[in-house]
N, C-alpha and C positions, 0 to 999 in steps of 0.2 A: 790223152787225158781229157775227160769231160769238163765242162765249165760249171761253176757254182751257180746257185740261184742268184738272180740279179738283186742288187741292193736298191733302196734301203730296206733292211730287215726291220721288223717291228715286234714289240712285246704284245702279248695278248691283253685285251682290255680287262677280262675277268680273271684269267689265270696268267698272271704276269711272269710265270716261269716257262711259258710256251713262247716260242720264237716263230714268227710268221714271215712269209714272203711279202713283197710289196702288194698293197691293196688287200692284204690278208687273204690271198687266194688259196693258200694252203700252209699247213704247219711244217716248218723245217726241222725244228728241234725242240727239246725240252730239257731244262736244267733239272736233273733228276733229284728226287728225294728218296733216299734209301728206305727200304721197308721198316727198318728199326728207327726211322725218324732221327738218325744221328745228325743230320743236317736239317736245320729248321727251314720251314717254308720261306721265312724272311731271307735266309742266306741263298736259297735256290733262286728267289726273285732277284737278288743282288747279282748272282752269277749270270743269270739270263740277261740282265741289263748290261753287264760288263761285256758279254759276248756281242750283243747287238751294237754297243758303242764301238767296240774294236773292229767289227766287220764293216760298219758304216764309215769308219774313219780310215780304213786301210788304204784305199786308193789315194786319198789326200796326203796321208803320211808318207806313202811311197813317193808321190810326186814331190813332196817337200824335201825328202832326202836326196832325190835325184837332182833337184834344183840346187841344193846346197853343194852337192858333189860337183855339179857342172860349173857353178858360178862362185865357188868359195873364194877365189882370188880375183874375180872380175866384177861382181855385182856390188851395188851400193849396199853397205852394211845396214843402213836404216830400212831400205826397201825389203831386203831379204829378211831382216829380223821381224818386221811387221807381218810379212807373209807367213813365216814360221809360227809366230804367235797366234795368228788367226786359226791355223790348223790345230795347234795345241788346244785352243779354246773349244773347238769342235770335238776333239778327242776326249776332252774332260767334261763335256756337257752331260748333265744328269737329268 
């Protein structure tokens, strides 16, 4: 299996439904707008932003889950809670 394009992915500056590799070296994907325009450009931009946010948060979210799994019964609840909350903030960033 090959590896995916490194993160962070970015939205296009002019066409915000295009998704680009780091430093905008090349376009990775496009949130499609059907020919009949049944999905508004606004929704396509929101879909692209959601994809970028999910991709860029993936590694941190996975690490959070692994930490929760490993330390669920050992770690200080406050420390673990703060760390998980930081990851959630990054995943919800708009």
